[in-house]
N, C-alpha and C positions, 0 to 999 in steps of 0.2 A: 533523895528522890533523883530519878534519872534525867529529868528534864529541867534545864536551867530557867525555864519560864515560871517555875514555882519554887516556893521555899524548899530548903534542903532537908526538912524532916516532916514526918507525919504530924507531929505536934504543932509545928509552925504553920502547916496548911490548915489544920483545924482552927487555929487561933486567928486566922485572917478574918477581917471584918466581913460579916454577913455571909460566911461560907456555910455554916451549919446552924440550924434553928435551935439546937440544944447547947450552944456556946455563945454567950452574949456578955459584953462588958467585962471581959477578962475573967469570966467564971462560967462554970458548967451549970446548966439548968437541970434540975432534977426531972428525970423521966419517970412519971408516976405509973405509966402503963407497962406492966410486965411484958405483954405481947409486943408493944412498940420497942422496948429495950431489946428483946430477943431478936427482933427484925433488924435493929441497928447493928447488933453484934454479928448476925448472920451475913448481912450485906457487907459490912466492913471486912469480915474474914474472906468473903468471896473476892473482893477487890484486891486484897493484899496477897492472895494465893496466885503465884506466878504460873502455876499449872492449870489454873481455872480458865475456862473458855472466855470469860469476860476480859481477862488480862490479854489473852492471845489475840483477841479481836481488836485490840488497839484503842479501847475507850480511854479517853483522857478527861472527859467532862460528864457530869451528871446533873440532873435536876428533878425535883418533885414538882410537877406542874400544879398539883393541888394546893401547895403551900407557897410556891414561889411568887414573888411580887413583880418580877421582871424576867421575861424569858425570850425576848427578841434575839438575844445572842445565839440561840440554838438554830436559827434559820440558816446560818452559813455553814453549819456542820452536818455531817452524815450521821443519822441515827443508827446506832449499832445494835442495841438490845434493850428490852424493857424488863425490869424486875419489880413486881408489885407496882407501886406508884412512881418509881424512878425510871427515867429514860436516860440512856447512856449514849454518848456521842464521841466521834473522833474527828480529827482535822480532815 
């Protein structure tokens, strides 16, 4: 990862406490909805694609306000883009 504020690999980011709803207690939670899983894959691919507009707009943070239990941290950031239920922000 290019920013030293976060872990050095995608796997380490995913495994951080409370980062992703489908990874808890050192294990992956089975995603039973095919549509949800397809959306996860699509969104992840878009984030990792350096030629994608999302990457070029400088988004470093995201949140799903429908499932998040705490979102006050977003108030100090600039909202960049919205994809489905996820809002993306930059410093």
